[in-house]
Steps between C-alpha positions, in 0.01 A plus 500: 500500500624214721858622470408849618307363793788269592747787484279709730465217750878450503564866545247519782667205666834679472360815657358296787820302553739794499592649843304813587820657634622559141366845424413604149674808365265793535552825319722656774720197539534469122596862465760464769642186342508666163773737617748209524383337179650517153341344192706398197528230235688171517641285216393134513621206294199275467589165336754691290275795414577843643206679657460802718292500820418778738684489827452661840794575725378550855725509806764284334248245367427461127149391404363437147165599356252215542334553162843493330584177683176350387580598140843329521326174589215544248258522793185709555508783754208684653405711799179447698410849634212368719721260698824690434708207383710425192478174310758341270366199308711267284346220297810290423585398760168570673584756769271752671664754731328759719704789646422801720687820566715478810408138574793253544291210379354385171231250414631262232251248367307530828807457725643780710870565426720731708675778307844623586410853394152647512366634172485881480279730301639796311260702293252256355746209493585224745873425533617160614815304586591363155709206617231342715210583269690345204548179698132491601408543132706191409825666389825644636637854531858596567681830457865529402717744308223759493248274329236274648492150349160339482386150416123482458499121490659349808833593648823549306598154380872433466616248242813381332536367144776308321598659169750417232731796442713438190448130572613516864256457790418808706255556784294820492287603798185703474179629660142471386273800558144403426547292187807683372852364533800723568864381493801585707719750317793374704459146374454605139795735513720223644405274205617774262816584702354841584502703825208655683499813717196642683525861615370510857398866475328506164418128462642521149617158371810489279605182315832506326654250256813623326413820320125437533320679785132448588314732735146479639301609804230316698253782445518510118428288193807647322816298455811676363739261321809673370317827457204343322173518695251216478165444666467210743187279491487504880655726756808366689530511877747440781438240766743450789760695309472280187357658181244292305397557140333343194739228383481559123558874548821466698631220271450706184640811668817304579535406132359148529195314374261263668286196421259502794323169428837322480646704787804584290699824500764583240712781650624616158168437322408227251647452157285692253442480128417216265651166607461178300650155435592386853755215518605323820871542586459324831230458767515868600612682182334579168643631180244738346499703177439876499395605146460869586869515589613223261662331799463217748500475879595243756211523744514376859143380568550521879595868510334583164812700411728492197828329567651602167409656168615359165501713185349226290139386489444175310703269724475120506591352839718192536362193681709567811398866507861622501526625141284667239540523123387761245558598139570866422368698204801392292433129550786442744442258783592596856491321833474691835634342815242610759728413788807698392302750284735444206399484132664278238445511125473152346669493163475747217202358311245770422221294344147537639444281809167474680329271753811430708483183704770384744624144512444331838875508573527873415781440248312584183205696366249387239333756278298554188750626250496711181334811369188304405510275809571214268745293711553363850854526636701443818774730626790367705558759772864413561615597144199644321479221243157487331363169372181484296280214614210562266566676169202402285441857375143495635439855611338654804588255771408614850433387858817290542492260800747248642392192696614489864750222429639685197424227247216656303420836339155634424404797287205642305509574129247632250561456129482805272186559299518460120478831313316492164578779249305627204809547282820316421711779640336446844420866549127473558377273781185311420454301823681329782427136571530446878407132499759294684635801684352413838765495780615150592714357781826340390709262713870431458677208667849626579618148578421388145785515247276665240321741740207496254215748574183305572155666484289430805182676387312567179189682624402849389494658848759738638741341745657721769672464837639158407712330769659170599404314813774313689393170338520642140127551474419824316228747593375805309204737474283449193322808376306609192420829340137450590413725798209271585731200546717538810843336521569146627796347681632190325767241577689268267609169653669236285361667188141499632328831561259553792313803629569598862284818510238561236375833371617726783626858466865403572711812542836333559652161569829397663668172593723439799646151511198269467224748587296719267379844607234701318325834537132485407273804478123475547263791565784736593651258753851366438573155646837323519466123488752217518475160327685194628526247217585218745161535671316661206359758746465879497560725799407867532801704624354851513250747357491872439294762320820666378593423142776237482709497184762237584620264775838364604479220760807461720708181446611527866169510689130572453529875429377640169622829348215662312490787251191717529365774278427836667413849376867598534638192324572145604644417840624188677316344792554186706252226587611320812286261703187644344591860585590774252772761546621775269872485426501800266260789444 
């Protein structure tokens, strides 16, 4: 009740304050004016949404229906027949406006404001000057290219943002209408090497890049990219001759992809498909495996583009990142020079070779050798000579590791179970005795003349992700088959075992120089932590709700390449300074 009384008082004050020389339109005057009046509809872009308002063209002046204007600003509109005034009331911001037919003044929150054009009545509707009324309601109105552009929250706010386009810095300007951001088509096109043409007669915008042509209009949600029509989330517009549009829409139309949170645009799109096993070639390049294509890629992490494709998948990178080794299906060993892109077969030996490990000088490769993984051998890369280091006939060796100084080897081995038969001909199995078959860590001192395998462990737990630290300490993840007993991280120093992380759901572990990195999952949250043995302290590097399957810390800086599981397969992401970025999709 108080609001109605207040509105009436304000309206009465306006009627008293307005000059008596401003005559109201009576029936005769209205009928005469009507002869020079044409009513139509007008397209309006309100914060990116196209709307239609009724317009009145009278003696060269275009006025807009007051009730339609109120609707654009989510305001209430009413007519007081007793006092013959119109009221527009907006709650956020709090604005009350009183208008009268033919009066070149309005009462706004109790203050008289001069109007450039007097409101006019046509039929049962009051028509007003849209530009001034929009400003009085807390917004901005501007007409260009046949469409009125409206911001309902303040004036148009220009901005500029710095984006990474294929790893290079680019500045993109834009305008905010209400709370919606629009980006300069000219700036985006320049980043793609495309051209922009605006037809002055039709306002049609044409963006062209090579054989790709994109067409859109400021009075439509439709974008035509190479003959394929798509629907835009917001309507584009033209301001001072520059077309503005939704950023993602124009990027995808030009054949690119976008990561908005990272402000990154890939003009040719991101690498798609399953990507695993990232290895650091240098500070800016990863070698990744592509199981769907049985190939590998050299990936530039700055541009997120493939530098080269290799038609082999299981590659082992050399310490200097310049070469990679693999064994083909026939057992032959090959080395790829990643600099010259040449491939060399090493010798003619076709025995099974697994777990390739480069020597620190890059002149030889260690491997687990034999059809039953029963030996450890080293291959001289200059002549292909194979020398067995361990040939104890113990089967199923795996997880071969070489110490950073090249003086020690580490591997895991599990003895075969003993099969008991019910008959002398050994045709009917009675039972299999698995006692003593638990996997154990074995150390070999390459500087010793005998190179005798020395067991480091004897416990019944599984031992995975074993690795050397730079001081010859050994770390590994201890796990059991009991789902109720989570894994633990253990370290062996001078023959003494100690627990670094007890009963945590450790997903993966990796060592770079003297630091230990782990991924731990708890309640659906994946956390990467780093342990410094010199200070015996843990540090959290990053967290994510996305499922991490493996990590590869960079030996060059503090970046970590991460493999994550998605609905479409695994992809590779990067953790840098606590921020995540997708390298592949």
